[in-house]
C-alpha positions in Angstrom: -0.5 0.0 0.2 1.3 3.3 -1.0 -0.2 6.7 0.7 0.4 10.1 -0.5 -1.3 13.5 0.5 -3.8 15.0 -2.0 -5.9 18.4 -2.3 -9.4 17.9 -3.9 -10.4 21.7 -3.2 -12.8 22.5 -6.1 -15.7 20.6 -7.5 -14.3 20.3 -11.1 -10.4 19.0 -9.3 -12.9 16.2 -7.5 -14.7 15.5 -10.8 -11.4 15.2 -13.0 -9.7 12.7 -10.6 -12.6 10.4 -10.3 -12.7 10.3 -13.5 -8.8 8.9 -13.6 -8.9 6.9 -10.9 -11.6 4.9 -12.1 -9.3 3.7 -15.2 -7.8 1.2 -12.5 -8.6 -1.8 -11.0 -7.0 -0.9 -7.9 -8.8 0.3 -4.7 -8.4 3.5 -3.6 -9.3 4.9 -0.1 -9.5 8.5 0.9 -9.1 9.0 4.6 -10.0 12.4 6.6 -9.7 12.1 10.5 -11.4 9.2 11.4 -13.0 8.6 8.2 -12.4 6.4 5.5 -14.2 6.3 2.0 -13.6 4.7 -1.3 -11.8 7.7 -3.6 -13.9 6.0 -6.5 -17.2 7.5 -4.8 -18.0 11.2 -5.5 -20.9 11.0 -3.1 -18.5 10.2 -0.9 -15.3 12.8 -1.6 -18.1 15.4 -0.9 -18.8 14.2 2.5 -15.7 15.3 3.2 -13.7 18.6 4.1 -12.5 19.1 0.9 -10.3 22.6 2.8 -7.8 20.6 4.0 -5.2 17.4 2.9 -6.8 14.4 2.4 -4.5 10.8 2.4 -5.0 9.0 -0.4 -4.4 4.8 0.4 -3.7 2.8 -2.8 -3.9 -0.3 -2.6 -1.7 -2.2 -5.4 0.6 -4.9 -5.7 4.0 -3.8 -7.0 4.5 -0.5 -9.1 2.6 2.4 -8.5 4.5 4.8 -11.0 1.6 4.8 -13.2 -1.3 5.4 -11.0 1.3 8.2 -9.0 2.0 10.1 -12.9 -1.7 9.8 -13.2 -2.2 11.7 -10.0 0.2 14.0 -9.9 -2.1 17.2 -10.7 -3.7 16.2 -7.2 -0.6 15.1 -5.0 0.7 17.5 -2.3 4.6 17.6 -2.7 
């Protein structure tokens, strides 16, 4: 599992983020405080506090560099 911090501070970012990760068969969780939701659920994402950075857990065996490259616009460096 790989964890990165992401920022989804606009509706357009949320929509494009969900469109991007639904291309992958892996499981993705968003963790904000004590809440854990499926990152492919747009309704679940809108239930989080999007003004703060959110942890994205990528559940993948092996190399996740392709996924990280696709998600680069959302990752907080």
